[in-house]
N, C-alpha and C positions, 0 to 999 in steps of 0.2 A: 806256105804262102808261095804263090806262083808269080815270079817276076818275068815280065816280057823279055824275050831274047835280045831285042834292040837295046833296052836299058842296061842289061847285064854286060853287053859288048861295049857300050859307051863307057860304062863305069871301068871296065878292065882296060880299055884303050887310054883313058885319062890317067891311069896309074902305071903306064908303061915304064919298065925299068925298076920297079919296086918288087921286092920278094913276095912270093906267094903267101907267106905267113902274115905279112903286113896287109896284103890285099884281103885275106880272109878275115882278119880282125876288123878292118874298115868296113868290109861287106857286112859282117855281122852287126856292127854298130849301126850301119845304115838300115838294115832290116829291122832291128829293134826300134830305131827311131820311127820307121814307117809304121810298125805295128802299134807302137805307143800312141802315135798320132791318130791312127784309126780307132784304137781302143777308146781314147778320150772322146772322139767323135761319137762312137757307138754308145758310150756311157751317157753322154749329154742327150742323145736321142732317147735313150731309155728313160732318163729322168724326166724329160719333157712328156713322154707318153704316160709315165706314172702319174705325173701331176694332172694331166688331162683326165685320165681315168678316175682319179680320186675326186676331182671336181664333178665329173659325171655321176659317180657313185653317190656323192653327197646330195646332188639334185634328185636322183632317183630314190635315195633312201627316204627323203622327205615325203615323197609321193607314196612309197611302199608303207611307211609307218602310218600315214593318214588313211590309207585303204584298210590296213589291218585294224586300226583303232575304230574305224567306222563299222566294221564287221563285229568287233567286240561290243560296241555300244548297242548294236542292233540285237545281238544275242542276249545281252544283259537286260534289255527292255523286254524281250520275249519271255525270258526266264524269270523275270521280276527279281533281279538281284538287288539287294538292299543297298542303300546309299553308303553305309559304312564300309561295305566290301569294296564298292567302286572307289571310294575315297582312298583306301589303302593303296590300291594299284596306281591311281592317278597321282598320289603324293610321291610315289617312287619314280614313276616313268612319264608322267604327264608333261607334255611340252618339250621333252628331250628327243632329239633326232640323232641317235647314235645306234650303232649295231647292237649294243647291249639292250637298249630300249626296244629295238625291233624284235630281238630274240625273246624278251620278256612278254611283249604283246602277243607274239606267236604262241608262246606256251599257254598264256591265259586263253587265247582263242581256241586252242586244241582242247583245254579243259571244258570250256563252255560248249563247244561242239559235242563233246562226249556226253555232257549233261543233257543237251538238247536231243541227242539221239536216244538216250534212255527215256526221256520224257515222251518223245515222239513215238517210240515203241509202245510205251504204256498207254498212250492215248489211242494208238491204233488197236491195241488189244481190247481196250474198253469199247471203242466204237464197234469192233467186230462182235464182241459179246452182246452189246446193245442191239445190233441188227439181228442177231440170232434170237434174242428175247422178243423182239418186235415181231419177227416171222412166226415164232411159236404162238404169241398171243393172237395174231391174225388167224392162224390155223384153228386155234381153239375157238375163236369167235365165229369163224365160218362153220366149224363143225357144230357148235351150239345152235347157230342159226338154221343150218340145214336140218338138224334134228327137230327144232321147233317147227320148221316149215312142214316136215314130214308128219309130225303129230297133228298139226292143224289140218293137213290134208286128209289124214285118217279120220279125224272127227267129223269133217264135213261129209264124208262118204257114208257115215253111219246114219 
């Protein structure tokens, strides 16, 4: 800790005629008192900041959980999750706004997103296959029509 030179000289001048050992002890006591006072002040500021951050976290936690729950419900509707499966999760974490509940909702959301991805890939592969079949059918239809048209054209020439 750096003490201004003026304060150090004022302290030493006020103790004129006293031995250096006593001055050192008094000086150390003074510094400890200063540090302790500053430490309590810093600790009080840290506690205030911590309380402010906890209140802010609680306010945002509520919004975060609501957003995750909304995504979970939307995916449950898309994936047609039955009511009993929904009720199990809601019974454990529904209406609770804690970090544990947020973590549980996030885990469920990840599981549902994984199911949705698999389902989406399956649907995409089905649609791709269906498109290929439609194209093949159209080709066959056109080839049959063109063959029929050629046969008709040949008959009319004769």
